[in-house]
C-alpha positions in Angstrom: 84.1 11.9 152.9 87.3 10.9 151.0 90.5 10.4 152.9 93.5 12.2 151.4 96.7 10.1 151.7 99.9 11.9 152.2 103.1 10.4 150.8 106.3 10.7 152.7 109.3 11.5 150.5 112.6 10.5 151.9 116.0 12.2 151.7 119.2 10.2 150.9 120.2 10.6 154.6 116.9 9.2 155.8 117.2 6.3 153.3 120.7 5.5 154.4 119.6 5.6 158.1 116.9 3.1 157.3 119.4 0.8 155.6 121.8 1.1 158.6 119.0 0.4 161.0 118.2 -2.9 159.1 114.7 -1.8 157.9 115.7 -3.3 154.5 117.5 -6.6 153.9 120.9 -6.3 152.2 119.7 -8.4 149.3 116.6 -6.1 148.7 116.9 -4.5 145.2 115.9 -1.0 146.0 116.7 2.5 144.8 115.7 5.9 146.1 114.1 7.8 143.1 112.9 11.3 143.7 112.2 10.6 147.4 110.4 7.3 146.8 111.8 3.9 147.5 111.5 1.9 144.4 111.9 -1.8 143.9 114.2 -2.6 141.0 113.2 -5.1 138.4 114.7 -8.6 138.7 117.9 -9.1 136.7 117.6 -11.5 133.8 120.6 -13.5 132.6 120.6 -11.4 129.4 120.7 -8.2 131.5 123.5 -9.5 133.8 125.5 -10.7 130.8 125.3 -7.3 129.1 126.4 -5.6 132.3 129.3 -8.0 132.7 130.3 -7.5 129.1 130.2 -3.7 129.4 132.2 -3.8 132.6 134.8 -5.9 130.9 134.9 -3.6 127.9 135.2 -0.5 130.1 137.9 -2.0 132.4 139.9 -3.2 129.3 139.8 0.2 127.4 139.7 2.7 130.3 141.9 1.1 132.9 143.4 3.7 135.3 141.6 6.5 133.4 138.2 6.0 135.1 136.7 4.1 137.9 134.1 1.6 136.6 131.3 1.3 139.1 128.9 -1.6 138.6 125.4 -1.2 140.1 126.7 1.1 142.8 124.8 4.2 144.2 125.2 7.7 142.8 123.8 10.6 144.8 121.6 12.7 142.6 120.3 15.7 144.5 118.9 15.3 148.0 116.2 12.7 147.2 117.6 10.3 144.7 120.2 7.6 145.0 119.8 5.4 141.9 122.1 2.4 141.2 122.9 2.6 137.5 124.1 -0.5 135.9 127.4 1.1 135.2 129.0 4.5 135.9 132.4 5.8 134.8 133.7 8.0 137.5 136.6 10.4 137.9 139.5 8.5 139.5 139.9 9.2 143.2 142.5 7.6 145.6 139.7 6.7 148.0 137.6 5.0 145.3 134.6 6.8 146.8 134.9 4.8 150.0 133.9 7.9 152.1 130.8 9.1 150.1 128.9 7.9 147.1 129.7 9.8 143.9 127.7 12.9 143.0 126.9 14.2 139.5 130.2 16.1 139.2 132.0 12.8 139.7 130.2 11.0 136.9 131.7 10.9 133.4 129.1 8.5 132.0 126.1 6.5 133.3 124.8 3.4 131.5 121.4 1.9 132.1 120.8 -1.5 130.6 117.2 -2.3 129.8 115.6 -5.6 129.3 112.1 -4.8 130.3 112.4 -1.3 131.9 113.2 1.0 129.0 110.2 3.2 129.5 111.0 3.9 133.2 114.7 4.3 132.4 114.0 6.7 129.6 111.2 8.7 131.2 112.3 8.8 134.8 116.0 8.1 135.1 117.3 9.9 132.0 115.3 12.9 133.0 116.6 12.8 136.6 120.2 12.4 135.3 119.8 15.4 133.0 118.3 17.6 135.7 121.3 16.7 137.9 123.7 17.8 135.2 125.2 14.4 134.5 127.0 15.1 131.2 126.3 11.9 129.4 124.1 8.8 129.8 123.6 5.7 127.7 120.4 3.5 127.6 121.1 0.1 126.2 117.9 -1.6 124.9 118.5 -5.3 124.8 115.0 -5.9 123.4 115.7 -3.6 120.4 119.5 -4.0 120.1 120.4 -0.4 120.1 122.0 2.2 122.4 120.5 5.7 123.0 123.1 8.3 123.8 122.0 11.3 125.9 124.1 14.4 126.0 123.8 18.2 126.8 121.9 18.0 130.1 119.4 20.7 131.1 116.6 21.2 133.7 114.2 20.0 131.0 116.0 16.9 130.0 118.9 16.0 127.6 119.0 18.3 124.6 120.8 15.8 122.4 119.5 12.2 122.1 120.9 9.9 119.4 120.1 6.3 118.8 122.9 4.1 117.6 122.4 0.7 115.9 124.7 -2.4 115.6 127.6 -1.5 113.2 127.9 2.0 114.6 130.6 3.1 117.0 130.2 5.1 120.2 132.8 6.9 122.3 132.1 8.6 125.6 132.5 12.3 125.6 135.2 12.0 128.3 137.1 9.5 126.2 136.8 10.3 122.5 139.6 7.9 121.7 137.8 4.9 123.3 135.4 3.4 120.7 132.7 0.8 121.4 130.7 -0.9 118.6 127.1 -1.1 119.5 127.2 -4.8 118.5 129.8 -5.6 121.2 127.7 -3.6 123.8 124.4 -5.4 123.1 126.0 -8.8 122.4 
């Protein structure tokens, strides 16, 4: 007789309670993705350098127009709280000190991929689209390009464009703020 294993899917509130109770160590690299607690890939120097470079570019060009959140949680539905590499958020006087941002607070999410492009593309981009996040970028360090995801729908993003070095990108929320793919991927 085969035993059927039941998986427990967690809500964001349950996940936060486990964190507050000390079930996880503060240095654990975890995300809640569709109810499952997922261990994040280790951060390579190349990945960290790209995130630092992007944060610097966003701070420089969008200062006071958006909050630049670096690897901070975003509440996506009741069962997901990913930590995108960067998120541009609507400015708030509280800087989201009372509650993590929700999809309506997000202007742009950026995921940087050194080894996790498939997971980011298939799982995270789909999750962001279903949540209605207006725009997401996937930076592929291995390939040297940026995929731009726009027009979210319950079935995924309707518009996906790949930009190569030499091309410029501007977030939908800031059409006057251009970023060359070369300066993004380094």
